[in-house]
N, C-alpha and C positions, 0 to 999 in steps of 0.2 A: 111097747116102747122099751128099748134097752136102757141100761143105766147111763151109757154114754149119750144116747139121744135125750134122755131126761135132763142130764146135766147141761147139754147144749140148749134145750128148750128153756131151762131156768135162766141161763145166761141171756138168751134172746129176750125174755120177759124183763130181766134186769136192764138191758139196753133200752127197751121201750120205755121203761119207767124212769130210770135215772138219767139217761142221756138225751132222750127225746121228750121227756116230761109227760108221757102218756099216763093218764090217771084212771081211765076206764077199765072195765073188766077185760081180761084177756085169757080166754080159755085155751087150754093146751090141746085137747083132743078133737072135739067134734065140730066146733063152730068155725065156719070159713073166716079167714083173716080179713077178707074184703068186707065182710059184714060187721067186723069188730073195729076196723080202722078205716079212716077215710083215706083216699088215694094218696094224699101228700104224706101222711104219717106212714102209710105202708111203704111208699117209695123210700122215705127216710130210713125206715127200719131195714129195708133190704140193703141199702148202702152201708148202714152201721154194721149189719151182719157180715157183709163182704169185708169191711175194714177190720172188724174184730177177729174174724176167723181166717182172714187172708185167703178167701175163696172168691171165685167169680161165678155169679149166677146169671145164666143166659135167659133171654126172653122165653125160650122153650121150656125153661124150668117152671115158669108161671102156670103152664098148662097142667103140670103134675103136682103143684104145690098149692093146696087150698087151705090147709090148716096149719097151726103152729107145729103140730106133731109132724106133718109132712115136711115143713121147712127144717126142723131139727134133724129128721132122717136124711134129707138131702145134704145138709151141711156135714153130718157125721160121715157120710159116704165119701166126701171130698176133702175133709180137713185132716191134716197131719196131727199126730199126738202132741207135738210141741205147742200147739195153740189152743188146746182144750182147757176149759176152766178147771 
């Protein structure tokens, strides 16, 4: 994981905790997001990520995005430098 991706992952965790009120464990690398978050929280997190980073995530992205690290990598590939944390 690059420094940019790590920074984005940390911001995603912050969104989950502070804006969505998620208090459970949230692992960056290996654990699937679907196993860590229920479907409503996961959907809310995706919307929050889209809003925060000003990116659009398509349904096809779900097929390649299983972990928080995958999500951070996807966002890093699409986001402009002006919206990075």
